[in-house]
Steps between C-alpha positions, in 0.01 A plus 500: 500500500624850423513759779259783546214348305201558730392862460259657758138473375385810301145472634376621733724799491663656805243785474215248490626314808537820698160633393330181609684517835397851556138437404487186714639689805260795444205271483610321820543832682166626370309203631689507834409862543133424428501213753671720753226766441233261610709307742622138468257371745208680344579372153525149628162545676344617172652204321354258756165666479495497121601139498223405743242709307606343168471157663145574612400645160632197317340248738156655521459660158276225372325365808415825666354684210147519358279223621789283596582339838348723771735359761799577281355853464496548872844355553646740242334809630601414857861416415547804277347731752723354778803550270419863455425558871829342608710721268774687699435865576672720251536220233544662155189499283268390773235687316533250205433205725199675652368579156548137404310398811217741410492351146425152638287598792178433310192285556620313189828521339548513119803440300523877440509549870801269524664692214437836668658362814801374318533842333467680834824342632699571177707766673564269790606236253756733350638570849517127571682451166782720631651197688514284183621794292780555757614149471487521120700825517761343726536215254530744218787686680670163581469401133641835384791488748575137404509609134744777585721252703499257213597769255784609732621143519492478118691824474767384745549176302520689177756760642710203616483354155596831340785546740634149400442590139700825541783306680517242224499778246821628652659157474832467306396284208871472403585336825649146478188321604646166406702526820174446675293287266761240407585374853120474565442314167794268573361409837140458376608268216714288739240464767236403243732228368593374843140505625379309187762231571385495871132455388599216247724307748413568864230294682183700496484494878833683503376752238188576690693510826730752342206720398348465841812638663488815287220626718779623729626736222239773434654617174486162341130466408432130446140380565520251783416135422154390596511317831355177378738482201796563732382227742454261213847535349656481851318189606476290174767341294387690188652804669841360422428547124596823323220731403485402126458141590227581756317701245518221245335273756204746517425406135487122568181309523415346834611158400824613360565734800479212742822364361689820583362627830414311821167679568330608173209647683713730715694607182188563296333707773811717551735545206261553198307738722801727520613441148481872420714595804764245406508608133568854596805435712795680335794726587316831459494592871880438508581747216547872508389626163488872474752660741312596823599788725841447663375435855248237365771330304735479799235331710387279208849392412569406864191277506587350156858412617346298792221343297670421171782323688254234584490356145731708264867450435756732650543708178134604519526588868796712415296688245241565774778640715609718215150654497534600863831674421340653191234668711765666708663680209477871522377544140234229539204751522628696197530194300172364619324829395647463154383138478146589613492798277600300195243233565206694645488846353273502191559735211200709597636536850846613378326754272288625800814542707673702221211740432416563865168326513599298804601800708185685391286206610676482835452867559125472428478202730677677787260795459199272508646303807533829685143606429352161588706461817401845627126427429522163680669648807 
């Protein structure tokens, strides 16, 4: 992958993000001020009363109207009147509840009476809705602030990429990069050959045991052997065979397999199940590839010296030691920058460096970062 290839999204723009954040906060403050004007307790009392009134309307709208159930009619009138009588003193829009009670305080109640009662508490319903609106406004602010935070993170990542791009743009492409690449290539080739021989010749229990020990070396990234597979090769004679032989057994029929392994059932329930894992065993975790940063190579080379010595010849181990010495060279970072620049900088990126586009983008991002950070704080 080339460096600096993940630009910050163009939409929404910084102005859009900031406008939404301002609007969300303004809405939250406006609703909070309105609730404060009534009082938190009063708004909650209105919400409770509206909720109970709505419950009564919905429950008795059919049974208490017209020539419906007389008992339901009495229950409704009694409960609604009690609701209004029990309202706290000074509750906002008490008049609306009293008007609603007047609307249904009839010898018979019609659907239009119910409708007038519902309309009478419309203002109270708006007051009650302030609580839900406040919660929605808070969520809107949270969403807006999260969007700003995510954009800030994207800007930071992009600025890091651009800084790396500028650093590589300053690399000395005439530097003798072969002084870095050739020792690594020699080691990688040697360890691949030695590991291939190890896979072909060593008992599979020794091979998997070797891979299991690499868990103590965090920079050597082998996938650990499945426990049941490791137990099988340790406890059955088939584990004395090299990996290619063991894999060939996996292709045998049951009758043929019985001539080669003691317990065909144990083999068939273990080895073929992990065929993909076994097929993928190779030297890749033991190779270096593109030159890593000096500190990483020093640690990696130290681990490789210890690990590779378990199966490779002394010449390959010596090449691993050379890598450790290579990482200590004063000019390592300069040579590595040149290697990375040669392999990772695209033609478009080189042109963007030459014509100032990279620096201009970085300046725009720094300005946006400042505006967003100030708004968030």
